[in-house]
Predicted model as a PDB file, atoms N, CA, C, CB and O in Angstrom, pLDDT in the B-factor column:
MODEL        1                                                                  
ATOM      1  N   MET A   1      91.627 123.460  99.163  1.00 58.00           N  
ATOM      2  CA  MET A   1      92.573 122.663 100.561  1.00 58.00           C  
ATOM      3  C   MET A   1      92.519 120.819  99.161  1.00 58.00           C  
ATOM      4  CB  MET A   1      90.987 122.480 103.152  1.00 58.00           C  
ATOM      5  O   MET A   1      91.549 120.268  98.640  1.00 58.00           O  
ATOM      6  N   ALA A   2      93.939 120.515  99.083  1.00 75.00           N  
ATOM      7  CA  ALA A   2      93.818 119.247  98.456  1.00 75.00           C  
ATOM      8  C   ALA A   2      93.584 118.480  99.658  1.00 75.00           C  
ATOM      9  CB  ALA A   2      95.044 118.770  97.570  1.00 75.00           C  
ATOM     10  O   ALA A   2      93.396 119.033 100.742  1.00 75.00           O  
ATOM     11  N   ASN A   3      93.589 116.660  99.438  1.00 84.00           N  
ATOM     12  CA  ASN A   3      92.477 115.453  99.829  1.00 84.00           C  
ATOM     13  C   ASN A   3      93.951 114.814 100.519  1.00 84.00           C  
ATOM     14  CB  ASN A   3      91.390 114.329  98.227  1.00 84.00           C  
ATOM     15  O   ASN A   3      94.903 114.422  99.844  1.00 84.00           O  
ATOM     16  N   PRO A   4      93.878 114.815 102.165  1.00 82.00           N  
ATOM     17  CA  PRO A   4      95.135 114.797 102.279  1.00 82.00           C  
ATOM     18  C   PRO A   4      95.279 113.105 101.685  1.00 82.00           C  
ATOM     19  CB  PRO A   4      95.653 115.257 103.902  1.00 82.00           C  
ATOM     20  O   PRO A   4      96.215 112.355 101.409  1.00 82.00           O  
ATOM     21  N   PHE A   5      94.614 113.068 101.683  1.00 81.00           N  
ATOM     22  CA  PHE A   5      94.782 111.316 101.211  1.00 81.00           C  
ATOM     23  C   PHE A   5      94.988 110.115  99.452  1.00 81.00           C  
ATOM     24  CB  PHE A   5      93.302 110.854 101.801  1.00 81.00           C  
ATOM     25  O   PHE A   5      95.070 108.933  99.120  1.00 81.00           O  
ATOM     26  N   GLU A   6      94.975 111.664  98.799  1.00 86.00           N  
ATOM     27  CA  GLU A   6      95.485 111.764  97.631  1.00 86.00           C  
ATOM     28  C   GLU A   6      97.043 112.176  97.220  1.00 86.00           C  
ATOM     29  CB  GLU A   6      94.677 112.537  97.159  1.00 86.00           C  
ATOM     30  O   GLU A   6      97.583 111.831  96.169  1.00 86.00           O  
ATOM     31  N   GLU A   7      97.367 112.602  97.771  1.00 86.00           N  
ATOM     32  CA  GLU A   7      99.238 113.203  97.533  1.00 86.00           C  
ATOM     33  C   GLU A   7      99.703 112.080  96.814  1.00 86.00           C  
ATOM     34  CB  GLU A   7     100.456 113.432  99.173  1.00 86.00           C  
ATOM     35  O   GLU A   7      99.947 110.941  97.211  1.00 86.00           O  
ATOM     36  N   PRO A   8      99.749 112.366  96.181  1.00 85.00           N  
ATOM     37  CA  PRO A   8     100.848 111.397  95.577  1.00 85.00           C  
ATOM     38  C   PRO A   8     102.563 111.557  96.304  1.00 85.00           C  
ATOM     39  CB  PRO A   8     100.898 111.829  93.769  1.00 85.00           C  
ATOM     40  O   PRO A   8     103.317 110.650  96.658  1.00 85.00           O  
ATOM     41  N   ASP A   9     102.754 112.886  96.337  1.00 88.00           N  
ATOM     42  CA  ASP A   9     104.193 113.216  96.881  1.00 88.00           C  
ATOM     43  C   ASP A   9     104.667 113.330  98.354  1.00 88.00           C  
ATOM     44  CB  ASP A   9     104.506 114.426  96.388  1.00 88.00           C  
ATOM     45  O   ASP A   9     105.794 113.436  98.838  1.00 88.00           O  
ATOM     46  N   SER A  10     102.797 113.245  99.184  1.00 92.00           N  
ATOM     47  CA  SER A  10     103.436 113.843 100.591  1.00 92.00           C  
ATOM     48  C   SER A  10     103.430 111.636 101.884  1.00 92.00           C  
ATOM     49  CB  SER A  10     101.541 115.863 101.511  1.00 92.00           C  
ATOM     50  O   SER A  10     103.306 110.516 101.389  1.00 92.00           O  
ATOM     51  N   ASN A  11     103.565 111.902 103.005  1.00 96.00           N  
ATOM     52  CA  ASN A  11     103.834 110.675 103.279  1.00 96.00           C  
ATOM     53  C   ASN A  11     102.839 110.111 103.975  1.00 96.00           C  
ATOM     54  CB  ASN A  11     104.933 110.551 103.858  1.00 96.00           C  
ATOM     55  O   ASN A  11     102.230 110.782 104.809  1.00 96.00           O  
ATOM     56  N   TYR A  12     102.497 108.671 103.714  1.00 97.00           N  
ATOM     57  CA  TYR A  12     102.049 107.943 105.392  1.00 97.00           C  
ATOM     58  C   TYR A  12     101.750 106.851 105.300  1.00 97.00           C  
ATOM     59  CB  TYR A  12     100.851 108.436 106.237  1.00 97.00           C  
ATOM     60  O   TYR A  12     101.591 106.112 104.329  1.00 97.00           O  
ATOM     61  N   THR A  13     101.613 106.642 106.953  1.00 98.00           N  
ATOM     62  CA  THR A  13     101.224 105.421 107.300  1.00 98.00           C  
ATOM     63  C   THR A  13     100.229 104.048 106.246  1.00 98.00           C  
ATOM     64  CB  THR A  13     100.515 105.909 108.463  1.00 98.00           C  
ATOM     65  O   THR A  13      99.441 103.975 105.303  1.00 98.00           O  
ATOM     66  N   VAL A  14     100.903 103.246 107.145  1.00 98.00           N  
ATOM     67  CA  VAL A  14      99.363 102.023 107.146  1.00 98.00           C  
ATOM     68  C   VAL A  14      99.091 101.473 108.663  1.00 98.00           C  
ATOM     69  CB  VAL A  14      99.717 100.264 106.028  1.00 98.00           C  
ATOM     70  O   VAL A  14      99.915 101.067 109.483  1.00 98.00           O  
ATOM     71  N   LEU A  15      97.643 101.595 108.775  1.00 98.00           N  
ATOM     72  CA  LEU A  15      96.950 101.443 109.546  1.00 98.00           C  
ATOM     73  C   LEU A  15      96.152  99.733 109.777  1.00 98.00           C  
ATOM     74  CB  LEU A  15      96.239 102.547 109.240  1.00 98.00           C  
ATOM     75  O   LEU A  15      95.627  99.009 108.931  1.00 98.00           O  
ATOM     76  N   ARG A  16      96.389  99.478 111.598  1.00 98.00           N  
ATOM     77  CA  ARG A  16      95.099  97.512 110.656  1.00 98.00           C  
ATOM     78  C   ARG A  16      94.867  98.103 111.701  1.00 98.00           C  
ATOM     79  CB  ARG A  16      95.365  95.163 110.265  1.00 98.00           C  
ATOM     80  O   ARG A  16      95.522  98.847 112.430  1.00 98.00           O  
ATOM     81  N   ASN A  17      92.824  97.280 111.716  1.00 98.00           N  
ATOM     82  CA  ASN A  17      92.167  98.088 113.128  1.00 98.00           C  
ATOM     83  C   ASN A  17      92.272  95.601 113.599  1.00 98.00           C  
ATOM     84  CB  ASN A  17      89.471  99.625 112.772  1.00 98.00           C  
ATOM     85  O   ASN A  17      93.019  94.791 113.050  1.00 98.00           O  
ATOM     86  N   ASP A  18      91.285  95.346 114.631  1.00 97.00           N  
ATOM     87  CA  ASP A  18      91.649  94.319 115.191  1.00 97.00           C  
ATOM     88  C   ASP A  18      90.823  92.968 113.601  1.00 97.00           C  
ATOM     89  CB  ASP A  18      90.911  94.397 117.150  1.00 97.00           C  
ATOM     90  O   ASP A  18      91.091  91.843 113.180  1.00 97.00           O  
ATOM     91  N   GLU A  19      89.720  94.147 113.264  1.00 97.00           N  
ATOM     92  CA  GLU A  19      89.385  92.895 111.866  1.00 97.00           C  
ATOM     93  C   GLU A  19      90.175  92.474 111.495  1.00 97.00           C  
ATOM     94  CB  GLU A  19      88.840  93.128 110.614  1.00 97.00           C  
ATOM     95  O   GLU A  19      90.071  91.264 111.297  1.00 97.00           O  
ATOM     96  N   ASN A  20      91.962  93.373 111.017  1.00 96.00           N  
ATOM     97  CA  ASN A  20      92.481  92.608 110.184  1.00 96.00           C  
ATOM     98  C   ASN A  20      92.709  93.248 108.655  1.00 96.00           C  
ATOM     99  CB  ASN A  20      91.661  91.477 110.243  1.00 96.00           C  
ATOM    100  O   ASN A  20      93.505  93.037 107.740  1.00 96.00           O  
ATOM    101  N   GLN A  21      91.163  94.470 108.960  1.00 97.00           N  
ATOM    102  CA  GLN A  21      91.772  95.515 107.350  1.00 97.00           C  
ATOM    103  C   GLN A  21      91.926  96.952 107.746  1.00 97.00           C  
ATOM    104  CB  GLN A  21      90.445  95.616 105.805  1.00 97.00           C  
ATOM    105  O   GLN A  21      91.503  97.727 108.604  1.00 97.00           O  
ATOM    106  N   HIS A  22      92.827  96.938 106.592  1.00 98.00           N  
ATOM    107  CA  HIS A  22      93.657  97.404 105.826  1.00 98.00           C  
ATOM    108  C   HIS A  22      93.081  99.575 105.821  1.00 98.00           C  
ATOM    109  CB  HIS A  22      93.474  96.235 104.188  1.00 98.00           C  
ATOM    110  O   HIS A  22      91.984 100.078 105.583  1.00 98.00           O  
ATOM    111  N   SER A  23      94.274 100.161 106.150  1.00 97.00           N  
ATOM    112  CA  SER A  23      93.777 101.663 105.205  1.00 97.00           C  
ATOM    113  C   SER A  23      94.791 102.142 105.358  1.00 97.00           C  
ATOM    114  CB  SER A  23      92.549 102.771 105.611  1.00 97.00           C  
ATOM    115  O   SER A  23      95.693 101.695 106.067  1.00 97.00           O  
ATOM    116  N   LEU A  24      94.803 102.948 104.837  1.00 97.00           N  
ATOM    117  CA  LEU A  24      96.254 104.293 104.234  1.00 97.00           C  
ATOM    118  C   LEU A  24      95.451 105.367 104.617  1.00 97.00           C  
ATOM    119  CB  LEU A  24      96.834 104.519 102.147  1.00 97.00           C  
ATOM    120  O   LEU A  24      94.280 105.719 104.468  1.00 97.00           O  
ATOM    121  N   TRP A  25      97.109 106.031 105.507  1.00 97.00           N  
ATOM    122  CA  TRP A  25      96.725 106.904 106.567  1.00 97.00           C  
ATOM    123  C   TRP A  25      97.537 107.737 106.580  1.00 97.00           C  
ATOM    124  CB  TRP A  25      96.576 106.446 107.762  1.00 97.00           C  
ATOM    125  O   TRP A  25      98.645 107.256 106.818  1.00 97.00           O  
ATOM    126  N   PRO A  26      97.549 109.418 106.353  1.00 96.00           N  
ATOM    127  CA  PRO A  26      98.408 110.325 106.475  1.00 96.00           C  
ATOM    128  C   PRO A  26      99.302 110.340 107.827  1.00 96.00           C  
ATOM    129  CB  PRO A  26      97.700 111.445 106.277  1.00 96.00           C  
ATOM    130  O   PRO A  26      99.231 110.498 109.046  1.00 96.00           O  
ATOM    131  N   ALA A  27      99.981 110.131 107.012  1.00 97.00           N  
ATOM    132  CA  ALA A  27     101.365 110.442 108.227  1.00 97.00           C  
ATOM    133  C   ALA A  27     101.802 111.804 109.439  1.00 97.00           C  
ATOM    134  CB  ALA A  27     102.661 110.550 107.241  1.00 97.00           C  
ATOM    135  O   ALA A  27     102.680 111.631 110.284  1.00 97.00           O  
ATOM    136  N   PHE A  28     101.160 112.877 109.335  1.00 95.00           N  
ATOM    137  CA  PHE A  28     101.387 113.854 109.987  1.00 95.00           C  
ATOM    138  C   PHE A  28     100.343 113.716 110.870  1.00 95.00           C  
ATOM    139  CB  PHE A  28     101.526 114.997 109.303  1.00 95.00           C  
ATOM    140  O   PHE A  28     100.440 114.517 111.800  1.00 95.00           O  
ATOM    141  N   ALA A  29      98.565 112.391 110.978  1.00 96.00           N  
ATOM    142  CA  ALA A  29      98.579 112.708 112.021  1.00 96.00           C  
ATOM    143  C   ALA A  29      97.855 111.332 112.656  1.00 96.00           C  
ATOM    144  CB  ALA A  29      98.025 114.077 112.147  1.00 96.00           C  
ATOM    145  O   ALA A  29      97.856 110.174 112.239  1.00 96.00           O  
ATOM    146  N   PRO A  30      97.275 111.903 113.766  1.00 97.00           N  
ATOM    147  CA  PRO A  30      97.401 110.215 114.292  1.00 97.00           C  
ATOM    148  C   PRO A  30      96.620 109.279 114.394  1.00 97.00           C  
ATOM    149  CB  PRO A  30      97.709 110.010 115.373  1.00 97.00           C  
ATOM    150  O   PRO A  30      95.581 109.848 114.730  1.00 97.00           O  
ATOM    151  N   ALA A  31      96.401 108.194 114.332  1.00 97.00           N  
ATOM    152  CA  ALA A  31      96.838 107.554 114.496  1.00 97.00           C  
ATOM    153  C   ALA A  31      94.587 107.063 114.911  1.00 97.00           C  
ATOM    154  CB  ALA A  31      98.410 107.776 115.329  1.00 97.00           C  
ATOM    155  O   ALA A  31      94.515 106.108 115.685  1.00 97.00           O  
ATOM    156  N   PRO A  32      93.739 107.394 114.651  1.00 97.00           N  
ATOM    157  CA  PRO A  32      92.208 106.691 115.637  1.00 97.00           C  
ATOM    158  C   PRO A  32      92.271 105.639 116.563  1.00 97.00           C  
ATOM    159  CB  PRO A  32      91.078 105.999 114.732  1.00 97.00           C  
ATOM    160  O   PRO A  32      93.017 104.680 116.763  1.00 97.00           O  
ATOM    161  N   GLU A  33      91.479 106.009 116.957  1.00 98.00           N  
ATOM    162  CA  GLU A  33      91.396 104.983 119.100  1.00 98.00           C  
ATOM    163  C   GLU A  33      90.619 103.490 117.278  1.00 98.00           C  
ATOM    164  CB  GLU A  33      88.817 106.265 121.696  1.00 98.00           C  
ATOM    165  O   GLU A  33      89.803 103.378 116.362  1.00 98.00           O  
ATOM    166  N   GLY A  34      91.813 102.799 118.031  1.00 98.00           N  
ATOM    167  CA  GLY A  34      91.641 100.820 117.176  1.00 98.00           C  
ATOM    168  C   GLY A  34      92.211 100.731 116.034  1.00 98.00           C  
ATOM    169  O   GLY A  34      91.710 100.350 114.977  1.00 98.00           O  
ATOM    170  N   TRP A  35      93.216 101.066 116.230  1.00 98.00           N  
ATOM    171  CA  TRP A  35      94.159 101.465 114.742  1.00 98.00           C  
ATOM    172  C   TRP A  35      95.338 101.727 114.964  1.00 98.00           C  
ATOM    173  CB  TRP A  35      93.778 102.694 113.907  1.00 98.00           C  
ATOM    174  O   TRP A  35      95.793 102.823 115.290  1.00 98.00           O  
ATOM    175  N   THR A  36      96.290 100.076 114.693  1.00 98.00           N  
ATOM    176  CA  THR A  36      97.482 101.013 114.835  1.00 98.00           C  
ATOM    177  C   THR A  36      98.624 100.730 113.335  1.00 98.00           C  
ATOM    178  CB  THR A  36      98.338 100.562 116.547  1.00 98.00           C  
ATOM    179  O   THR A  36      98.464 100.388 112.163  1.00 98.00           O  
ATOM    180  N   VAL A  37      99.440 100.996 113.958  1.00 98.00           N  
ATOM    181  CA  VAL A  37     100.709 101.892 112.723  1.00 98.00           C  
ATOM    182  C   VAL A  37     101.606 100.350 112.520  1.00 98.00           C  
ATOM    183  CB  VAL A  37     102.160 103.731 113.741  1.00 98.00           C  
ATOM    184  O   VAL A  37     102.441  99.649 113.093  1.00 98.00           O  
ATOM    185  N   VAL A  38     100.911 100.400 111.490  1.00 98.00           N  
ATOM    186  CA  VAL A  38     101.733  99.000 111.208  1.00 98.00           C  
ATOM    187  C   VAL A  38     102.625  99.253 110.099  1.00 98.00           C  
ATOM    188  CB  VAL A  38     100.773  97.684 110.799  1.00 98.00           C  
ATOM    189  O   VAL A  38     103.352  98.275 109.926  1.00 98.00           O  
ATOM    190  N   HIS A  39     102.937 100.551 108.966  1.00 98.00           N  
ATOM    191  CA  HIS A  39     104.031 100.415 108.246  1.00 98.00           C  
ATOM    192  C   HIS A  39     103.676 101.478 107.919  1.00 98.00           C  
ATOM    193  CB  HIS A  39     104.371  99.405 107.365  1.00 98.00           C  
ATOM    194  O   HIS A  39     102.674 102.136 108.201  1.00 98.00           O  
ATOM    195  N   GLY A  40     104.476 101.651 107.335  1.00 96.00           N  
ATOM    196  CA  GLY A  40     105.499 103.437 107.292  1.00 96.00           C  
ATOM    197  C   GLY A  40     105.652 104.333 108.160  1.00 96.00           C  
ATOM    198  O   GLY A  40     105.215 103.997 109.261  1.00 96.00           O  
ATOM    199  N   PRO A  41     106.132 105.419 108.106  1.00 98.00           N  
ATOM    200  CA  PRO A  41     106.177 107.128 106.987  1.00 98.00           C  
ATOM    201  C   PRO A  41     106.758 106.376 105.478  1.00 98.00           C  
ATOM    202  CB  PRO A  41     107.883 108.844 107.765  1.00 98.00           C  
ATOM    203  O   PRO A  41     107.825 106.047 104.960  1.00 98.00           O  
ATOM    204  N   GLY A  42     105.591 106.362 105.245  1.00 97.00           N  
ATOM    205  CA  GLY A  42     106.235 106.189 103.630  1.00 97.00           C  
ATOM    206  C   GLY A  42     105.805 106.578 102.821  1.00 97.00           C  
ATOM    207  O   GLY A  42     104.613 106.819 103.011  1.00 97.00           O  
ATOM    208  N   ARG A  43     106.271 106.894 101.553  1.00 95.00           N  
ATOM    209  CA  ARG A  43     105.357 107.929  99.918  1.00 95.00           C  
ATOM    210  C   ARG A  43     103.634 106.408  99.508  1.00 95.00           C  
ATOM    211  CB  ARG A  43     107.466 107.915  97.363  1.00 95.00           C  
ATOM    212  O   ARG A  43     103.475 105.192  99.397  1.00 95.00           O  
ATOM    213  N   ARG A  44     102.878 107.630  99.456  1.00 94.00           N  
ATOM    214  CA  ARG A  44     101.643 106.807  99.212  1.00 94.00           C  
ATOM    215  C   ARG A  44     102.363 104.982  98.589  1.00 94.00           C  
ATOM    216  CB  ARG A  44     100.514 107.877  97.751  1.00 94.00           C  
ATOM    217  O   ARG A  44     102.566 103.874  99.086  1.00 94.00           O  
ATOM    218  N   GLU A  45     102.563 105.893  96.809  1.00 94.00           N  
ATOM    219  CA  GLU A  45     102.261 104.032  96.422  1.00 94.00           C  
ATOM    220  C   GLU A  45     102.722 102.677  97.062  1.00 94.00           C  
ATOM    221  CB  GLU A  45     102.840 103.699  95.118  1.00 94.00           C  
ATOM    222  O   GLU A  45     102.233 101.547  97.068  1.00 94.00           O  
ATOM    223  N   GLU A  46     104.439 103.517  97.873  1.00 96.00           N  
ATOM    224  CA  GLU A  46     104.608 102.534  98.764  1.00 96.00           C  
ATOM    225  C   GLU A  46     103.433 101.353  99.498  1.00 96.00           C  
ATOM    226  CB  GLU A  46     105.146 103.297  99.663  1.00 96.00           C  
ATOM    227  O   GLU A  46     103.147 100.181  99.248  1.00 96.00           O  
ATOM    228  N   CYS A  47     102.873 102.563 100.705  1.00 96.00           N  
ATOM    229  CA  CYS A  47     102.087 102.279 101.550  1.00 96.00           C  
ATOM    230  C   CYS A  47     100.590 101.147 100.983  1.00 96.00           C  
ATOM    231  CB  CYS A  47     101.799 103.726 102.065  1.00 96.00           C  
ATOM    232  O   CYS A  47      99.899 100.285 101.527  1.00 96.00           O  
ATOM    233  N   LEU A  48     100.647 101.672  99.865  1.00 96.00           N  
ATOM    234  CA  LEU A  48      99.503 101.365  99.434  1.00 96.00           C  
ATOM    235  C   LEU A  48     100.241  99.760  98.107  1.00 96.00           C  
ATOM    236  CB  LEU A  48      98.621 103.128  98.705  1.00 96.00           C  
ATOM    237  O   LEU A  48      99.693  98.753  97.660  1.00 96.00           O  
ATOM    238  N   ASP A  49     101.328 100.213  97.987  1.00 97.00           N  
ATOM    239  CA  ASP A  49     101.898  98.576  98.027  1.00 97.00           C  
ATOM    240  C   ASP A  49     101.928  97.757  99.147  1.00 97.00           C  
ATOM    241  CB  ASP A  49     103.255  98.460  97.686  1.00 97.00           C  
ATOM    242  O   ASP A  49     102.152  96.684  98.587  1.00 97.00           O  
ATOM    243  N   HIS A  50     101.862  97.496 100.332  1.00 98.00           N  
ATOM    244  CA  HIS A  50     102.268  96.417 101.202  1.00 98.00           C  
ATOM    245  C   HIS A  50     100.748  96.026 102.138  1.00 98.00           C  
ATOM    246  CB  HIS A  50     103.712  97.007 102.238  1.00 98.00           C  
ATOM    247  O   HIS A  50     100.571  95.206 103.039  1.00 98.00           O  
ATOM    248  N   ILE A  51      99.772  97.031 101.458  1.00 98.00           N  
ATOM    249  CA  ILE A  51      98.471  97.290 101.721  1.00 98.00           C  
ATOM    250  C   ILE A  51      97.872  95.878 100.917  1.00 98.00           C  
ATOM    251  CB  ILE A  51      97.961  98.902 101.143  1.00 98.00           C  
ATOM    252  O   ILE A  51      97.095  95.039 101.372  1.00 98.00           O  
ATOM    253  N   ARG A  52      98.657  95.939  99.276  1.00 97.00           N  
ATOM    254  CA  ARG A  52      98.475  95.173  98.143  1.00 97.00           C  
ATOM    255  C   ARG A  52      98.805  94.083  98.590  1.00 97.00           C  
ATOM    256  CB  ARG A  52      99.113  95.497  96.996  1.00 97.00           C  
ATOM    257  O   ARG A  52      97.796  93.393  98.734  1.00 97.00           O  
ATOM    258  N   GLU A  53     100.330  93.211  99.090  1.00 97.00           N  
ATOM    259  CA  GLU A  53     101.240  92.622  99.144  1.00 97.00           C  
ATOM    260  C   GLU A  53     100.174  91.935 101.134  1.00 97.00           C  
ATOM    261  CB  GLU A  53     102.993  93.748  98.829  1.00 97.00           C  
ATOM    262  O   GLU A  53      99.800  90.809 101.463  1.00 97.00           O  
ATOM    263  N   ASN A  54     100.120  92.804 101.615  1.00 97.00           N  
ATOM    264  CA  ASN A  54      99.337  91.917 103.127  1.00 97.00           C  
ATOM    265  C   ASN A  54      98.093  91.820 103.552  1.00 97.00           C  
ATOM    266  CB  ASN A  54      99.697  92.369 104.354  1.00 97.00           C  
ATOM    267  O   ASN A  54      97.833  91.046 104.473  1.00 97.00           O  
ATOM    268  N   TRP A  55      96.811  92.825 102.768  1.00 96.00           N  
ATOM    269  CA  TRP A  55      95.984  92.347 103.085  1.00 96.00           C  
ATOM    270  C   TRP A  55      95.321  91.696 101.223  1.00 96.00           C  
ATOM    271  CB  TRP A  55      95.233  93.447 104.144  1.00 96.00           C  
ATOM    272  O   TRP A  55      95.253  92.020 100.037  1.00 96.00           O  
ATOM    273  N   VAL A  56      95.006  90.679 102.146  1.00 94.00           N  
ATOM    274  CA  VAL A  56      94.907  89.671 100.545  1.00 94.00           C  
ATOM    275  C   VAL A  56      93.283  89.346 100.277  1.00 94.00           C  
ATOM    276  CB  VAL A  56      95.874  87.775 100.716  1.00 94.00           C  
ATOM    277  O   VAL A  56      92.544  89.493  99.303  1.00 94.00           O  
ATOM    278  N   ASP A  57      93.063  88.703 101.970  1.00 93.00           N  
ATOM    279  CA  ASP A  57      91.643  88.733 102.203  1.00 93.00           C  
ATOM    280  C   ASP A  57      90.686  89.652 102.480  1.00 93.00           C  
ATOM    281  CB  ASP A  57      91.475  88.155 102.929  1.00 93.00           C  
ATOM    282  O   ASP A  57      90.263  88.834 103.298  1.00 93.00           O  
ATOM    283  N   LEU A  58      89.933  90.566 102.588  1.00 93.00           N  
ATOM    284  CA  LEU A  58      89.107  91.998 102.362  1.00 93.00           C  
ATOM    285  C   LEU A  58      88.487  90.809 104.078  1.00 93.00           C  
ATOM    286  CB  LEU A  58      87.696  92.545 100.216  1.00 93.00           C  
ATOM    287  O   LEU A  58      88.926  91.337 105.100  1.00 93.00           O  
ATOM    288  N   ARG A  59      87.835  89.778 104.318  1.00 93.00           N  
ATOM    289  CA  ARG A  59      86.192  89.732 104.230  1.00 93.00           C  
ATOM    290  C   ARG A  59      87.680  90.144 105.720  1.00 93.00           C  
ATOM    291  CB  ARG A  59      84.473  88.133 103.728  1.00 93.00           C  
ATOM    292  O   ARG A  59      88.897  89.975 105.793  1.00 93.00           O  
ATOM    293  N   PRO A  60      86.265  90.901 106.905  1.00 94.00           N  
ATOM    294  CA  PRO A  60      86.902  91.338 108.573  1.00 94.00           C  
ATOM    295  C   PRO A  60      86.717  90.199 109.806  1.00 94.00           C  
ATOM    296  CB  PRO A  60      85.943  92.840 109.230  1.00 94.00           C  
ATOM    297  O   PRO A  60      85.952  89.785 110.677  1.00 94.00           O  
ATOM    298  N   ARG A  61      87.856  90.053 109.259  1.00 94.00           N  
ATOM    299  CA  ARG A  61      88.358  88.354 110.935  1.00 94.00           C  
ATOM    300  C   ARG A  61      87.339  87.329 111.044  1.00 94.00           C  
ATOM    301  CB  ARG A  61      88.301  88.971 113.138  1.00 94.00           C  
ATOM    302  O   ARG A  61      87.202  86.273 110.426  1.00 94.00           O  
ATOM    303  N   SER A  62      86.826  87.733 111.733  1.00 95.00           N  
ATOM    304  CA  SER A  62      85.510  87.282 113.032  1.00 95.00           C  
ATOM    305  C   SER A  62      84.796  87.497 110.947  1.00 95.00           C  
ATOM    306  CB  SER A  62      84.763  89.049 115.249  1.00 95.00           C  
ATOM    307  O   SER A  62      85.340  88.469 110.424  1.00 95.00           O  
ATOM    308  N   VAL A  63      84.337  87.152 110.503  1.00 94.00           N  
ATOM    309  CA  VAL A  63      83.076  86.746 109.411  1.00 94.00           C  
ATOM    310  C   VAL A  63      83.838  85.890 109.054  1.00 94.00           C  
ATOM    311  CB  VAL A  63      82.407  87.725 108.173  1.00 94.00           C  
ATOM    312  O   VAL A  63      83.212  84.872 108.760  1.00 94.00           O  
ATOM    313  N   ALA A  64      85.814  85.704 108.824  1.00 92.00           N  
ATOM    314  CA  ALA A  64      86.594  84.877 108.532  1.00 92.00           C  
ATOM    315  C   ALA A  64      87.172  84.117 108.638  1.00 92.00           C  
ATOM    316  CB  ALA A  64      86.905  84.965 108.375  1.00 92.00           C  
ATOM    317  O   ALA A  64      87.900  83.426 107.925  1.00 92.00           O  
ATOM    318  N   GLU A  65      86.761  84.193 110.042  1.00 91.00           N  
ATOM    319  CA  GLU A  65      86.700  82.483 111.351  1.00 91.00           C  
ATOM    320  C   GLU A  65      85.106  82.015 111.776  1.00 91.00           C  
ATOM    321  CB  GLU A  65      87.595  82.965 113.437  1.00 91.00           C  
ATOM    322  O   GLU A  65      84.929  81.010 112.465  1.00 91.00           O  
ATOM    323  N   PHE A  66      84.025  82.814 111.313  1.00 94.00           N  
ATOM    324  CA  PHE A  66      83.206  82.724 111.127  1.00 94.00           C  
ATOM    325  C   PHE A  66      82.406  80.951 109.813  1.00 94.00           C  
ATOM    326  CB  PHE A  66      83.296  84.171 110.928  1.00 94.00           C  
ATOM    327  O   PHE A  66      82.217  79.741 109.937  1.00 94.00           O  
ATOM    328  N   ILE A  67      82.270  81.855 108.932  1.00 92.00           N  
ATOM    329  CA  ILE A  67      83.271  80.777 107.950  1.00 92.00           C  
ATOM    330  C   ILE A  67      83.843  79.506 107.793  1.00 92.00           C  
ATOM    331  CB  ILE A  67      84.159  81.088 107.857  1.00 92.00           C  
ATOM    332  O   ILE A  67      83.140  78.608 107.331  1.00 92.00           O  
ATOM    333  N   THR A  68      84.847  79.319 108.062  1.00 90.00           N  
ATOM    334  CA  THR A  68      86.080  78.708 108.888  1.00 90.00           C  
ATOM    335  C   THR A  68      85.071  77.717 109.681  1.00 90.00           C  
ATOM    336  CB  THR A  68      87.131  79.952 110.000  1.00 90.00           C  
ATOM    337  O   THR A  68      84.618  76.623 109.344  1.00 90.00           O  
ATOM    338  N   ALA A  69      84.965  78.144 110.331  1.00 92.00           N  
ATOM    339  CA  ALA A  69      84.054  77.796 111.758  1.00 92.00           C  
ATOM    340  C   ALA A  69      83.310  76.347 111.504  1.00 92.00           C  
ATOM    341  CB  ALA A  69      82.683  79.137 112.088  1.00 92.00           C  
ATOM    342  O   ALA A  69      83.685  75.209 111.789  1.00 92.00           O  
ATOM    343  N   GLN A  70      81.835  76.930 110.712  1.00 89.00           N  
ATOM    344  CA  GLN A  70      81.129  77.481 109.757  1.00 89.00           C  
ATOM    345  C   GLN A  70      81.032  75.799 109.243  1.00 89.00           C  
ATOM    346  CB  GLN A  70      81.880  78.860 108.768  1.00 89.00           C  
ATOM    347  O   GLN A  70      80.190  74.937 109.491  1.00 89.00           O  
ATOM    348  N   ALA A  71      82.531  75.764 108.266  1.00 86.00           N  
ATOM    349  CA  ALA A  71      82.309  74.728 106.642  1.00 86.00           C  
ATOM    350  C   ALA A  71      83.293  73.179 107.750  1.00 86.00           C  
ATOM    351  CB  ALA A  71      83.786  75.765 104.327  1.00 86.00           C  
ATOM    352  O   ALA A  71      83.533  72.089 107.232  1.00 86.00           O  
ATOM    353  N   GLY A  72      83.652  73.510 109.147  1.00 78.00           N  
ATOM    354  CA  GLY A  72      84.057  72.533 109.704  1.00 78.00           C  
ATOM    355  C   GLY A  72      83.703  71.931 110.747  1.00 78.00           C  
ATOM    356  O   GLY A  72      84.239  71.123 111.506  1.00 78.00           O  
ATOM    357  N   SER A  73      82.268  72.668 110.653  1.00 66.00           N  
ATOM    358  CA  SER A  73      81.071  71.569 111.106  1.00 66.00           C  
ATOM    359  C   SER A  73      80.936  70.908 110.976  1.00 66.00           C  
ATOM    360  CB  SER A  73      80.208  71.428 111.059  1.00 66.00           C  
ATOM    361  O   SER A  73      79.947  70.371 111.476  1.00 66.00           O  
TER     362      SER A  73                                                      
ENDMDL                                                                          
END                                                                             
């Protein structure tokens, strides 16, 4: 059986959690608890493009907020 995360012709969704982290997810599978569908379903490359365009700060939200707060002190 092929890896469902690497099928170029399959449909995917893009998930995001409360920490603003993104994940490519097979469209046939329900989103796990704590994750929300923010794009798709669509082709793998389309979903990867969405992630590249929208997840530009790879730090978890809480870390980015902490660093910002420390810089302002």
